[in-house]
N, C-alpha and C positions, 0 to 999 in steps of 0.2 A: 531662429540663431544654429548654426552649425553645433553640432557636435563633439565634446575634445576624439580627441583621438585614443583608443584606450595604450594605454603603457602596459606589453604582456608581462610577466616575471618569467624567468629562466629555468627554473626550479624546477622542478615534477611541483607535485600533489596527487594525495592521496585521499581518499574521501568511501567512506564506510558508510552505510544504505542496508535499514531492516523491510523487512517484508513489514505490511499489517493487511490486517481482515478489516475489511469495512462494514458499514450498515449492521451488524451485530446481533442480523433479527429483525426487530422496528426499526430499529433506525436508518431508516432508507437514504443512502445516500447526505449523509451528516454522522453516523460515529465512523469511531475508524482508532482500531488498539493494533500497538509498535509491538511487533514480538521478533525476541530473537532469533533471525535470521537473518546471513547478513549478507551484500556480494561487495563489493569490494574497485572501485576503477581508480585505477592509477592513469591521469595525466600529465605530457608533458608536451611545452610549444615548442616545435622543431624552424631550422629555417630553413628545410626543406621543402620545397612548398607540397599540396598533398595531406592524405591519413595514411597514418599504420594504424591496425588494429589485432589486437593478438584478446580471444575469449578462451578461456576454459571454465571449465562445470558445466550447469545447466546452462543448455540451449545455445550449445559450443558449436552444435552441428548445424544448426538453422541462422544462427542469431546475424542481422547482413557487416559485411566487409566492408560496408563503403557509405556513402554519407546518409541513405536509407538507416543506417544504423540510430538508433532510437536517442542513447545517450549523444555520439554526435550531432542527432539536432535537434536539442532540448541544452544543447554548448552553444552549437549557432545561434540559437532565436538570442539568449544568455549573449551573448559576445554581440550578436547585433542591439541589443538593448543597451550595451555598454560602447557602441563606439563602430564599434567592427570589429572585420576578424583578422586571427593570426593564418603565415601564409600555409603553417602547415601544423601536424597537432599526430602523434601517438599516444593511442590508447593499449591499456593494458587492466581484461576484465576478469574477475572470479568470479563467478557466478555460482549463489547456494540459493537463491530464491527462486522453487520449482515457476517455469514457465506456464501459462494460457493455463493454470489451480486455482485463479481467485486469490492470489498471497502480495499482490503488490507486486510485480516484478515490472511490470512499466509505471509501476510510480517510483519503481525503487530507481529504474535508470532515467528518468527524467531527473527525479530529484539532484542523483548524483551529478549528470551534465549539469544544472544550474552551479550548484552545489560547487563541482571542480573549473568550471568557468568560470564566474563572480573572482576564486582563491587565485587562481590566473591577471588575472589584472589588479594593479596596481591600485587597492582605494577600491576594488570592488564590492568589499562588504558595505560599503557604505553609500556607493551608489545606486544598488542594489540591496537595502536591508532587507529580514528574514521575511516581513509585511510583504512588499514587494515580489523579494520568492517566491513565497507561498501561489499570487495574486499569477506570476505567471508560469508557473511548476499546474496550477491546476485551470488556464486555460490550456496548457498542451496533452492535458492528461485528460480534456473536456467534464470533471469533477472534482470537489480540494476533498473526499473523505478520506483518502490515501493519501494522497501526498501531504496532507498537513497531516497524519501521524506518524506518517515518514519521516517529515524533518524535523516536529516533534518531538517524536515519541508520547510515548503514554496512551489514554487515555483522550481522542478532542474530537469537541463541539466541531461542524465546522458547513456552512454555509456561503450561500454567496449572493452581493446586494449591490447595486448601481458604483456599486466602489469595487466590486470584482469579489474575489473569494478572501472570508474573515477565517476565526479560529478561535476555539481556548482552548486554555486545555485545564483538566479533570483530571479529581483526584482516581486512583483507583488502588482500591482494597489491596495491602497485604496480603492477603491470601489467597490471590484469584491465579492458579496456577494452568492455564490453559494447556491444550491437547489437539491437535489437529489431524485429521485422516489425511492422506493425499494421495487420491489415484492414480490411479498407471496415465489415465487418459486424459488430456483438457477439455478446454473447452474456449468459444469465444465468448467476450463480453459481450461487443453488440451481439454477436449472433442471441443470448440470450433476453439480452436486456427488447430485442426485437418480439420475445413472446412477453413483455407487460403490458397490459389494455391500455388505454386510454381517457378511460372514464371507471373510478371503482366504486361498487357503492359506501352509501354514507356511513354506514351499517361498520362495515372494517374499518375506511378512513377512519372512525370514532374509534374503535378497537388499537387499532396502532396508535395514535395519536397519547390514549393513555398506556400504551405498555413502552413508548419510547421511554414518557417521562417517566414510566418507574423505570425503567431500564438505568438510567442514568442513573440512583439512588442505589437500583441493586450492586451497577457494578463497586459504588466509591464504597459502600458500608455495607449493604445488606443483601454479604450474594443469597444468599437462603431465600430471598426473592427471583436468582435469574431463572426457575426450573417460567412461573408465571410472565412473568417483566422477557422475555426472549420470542415469545410468539410472537409471531406475522400472519398477517394477510396479505400485508402491499405484492406483496412480489416474490416468495416461496413458494407458492403451490400453482402458480401458473409455471415457475422453467421448470418444472418438475418434471415433466414430461422428456426434457431436452437431457434430463441427468436421472436417472430414475435410483442405480445403484449407491448414489448419492442421496435418494427422495427415504430407500427403506433405510439404509445406516439411520439417517439422521431420525426416524421416526421411530427408533429399536434404539439409540439411544434418550430420545424423550419418553420414551412408555417405556426405561428402566430409570428412571427423576434426574435421568444429568440433561444439561443448558446447555443443548448442542442448534446448530444454525449452520444452513449455508454460507461458508467463509466469502464473502461479495459475490458474482456471479459464477461461483461454483467451480469446479465439482467440488472441492472441498470441505471436508465437515468439519467448524472447529465448536469448539467442547469444553464452555466456558468455566473448567472443573476451579477448585480450589485441591491444597495440598493433602484436607484427608481424602479426596477423591478422585484424583486424575489419576492415582492407580488402577479404578477399580473401571474408572474409561478406558485406560489403558489396554483396559484386556477385550474389547470389541473389535481390536488389529482384527480386520477381515483378512486374508490370501487379495492378491490386488492392491492391497490397500498399506500404507504408511502409518504406522501413530507413529508424531512424533513430542515429547514432553517441551514445550518452548514457555523459558517464560517470556516478560513481558518485559519492553526496550524501555528505559524509561528517559534515552541519553536521544533518542533521535535518529535526523542522519548531524557526522563528522566528521572534522578534520584529523590525520592520523596521519603525527608521523612514519618520516619511512626511511 
C-alpha cells in the first residue's frame, strides 16, 4: 500500500531540547537524566528547493550547513517515515549544549529534528507518536539512553527489545541539584566506546547490577546513598586512559564524598549533589574547566511559541 504524501504546514515551528547525561555511573546505556541546558531549533518549510541553515552558539564553527547536518538528517528520516520530504527547508539553530563533551548534543540534535519534522506535517503527532519518535531517535543515535531523557525529561530508564527502543519515567528526588564540570577539550563517543572490552569479569558485572539497582532508589528518594550507588566497574575504568584529567577530577570529588561520575562517554564530570552540598562541589572548579550548576529538566523536548 502506498503511503499518503504528507501535507506540510506553512508556519515555522520552534523546538527546545535539553542536555542529557547518560549512564550516571553503573547504569551503562540504560539510565539518562535531562539537564536544564537547552538547544533551540526553528524550522520552516520553503517553496524554494534546497537547504538554508544558520547556526549560532556551541559548535557554530564546525557544524555542517548541508545535508550532513544532524538535525537535517533526523528531519529527513522523519519526513521519510511520514511519506515524503518537502522541497526546501530552512533551519535556525541556537546551540547551548557543548559538543563532544558527554552532555547529549547529538541526541539533542536528533530529537529536535524528529520533533520539528513531525510538527511540520499535518497529523504528524498521530502518525509518529511518542513511542515511535523514541524508536526512530534511538535508531538514529544508536542507543536509547540520551534520546529517551531528551524526549521525556527527568530521569529515564531505557532499553531495547525486538519491537525497538522502550523507556519508562522514574521519579527523581526534589533534593537533587547536579553540577557539571565541562572541560575545554572534547572526546569522541565512538573512540571511547572502542576502549571497552568485549568481556568483563563476572564479579564486575555482579557489582554493577547491584549498584545500578541501588542507583535507581538513591536517585528517587535516598540521595545519601549516591556515593555507593554510583560506583562503576563496567565502563569508567576502561575509559580513564583517554581522559586522565577527568579521571583525576572524578577521583578527587569521590574522595571528598561527592557522588561524581563521568557524564556519558565524557569528558564532562557530573556531580549528583543535593542543594545542601552543591556549593561544596562547585568549589572544585579547576582552570580549564567550567563548573555549571544545572537544574534537572522535567519537561523534555518541547514545542514553543514563536
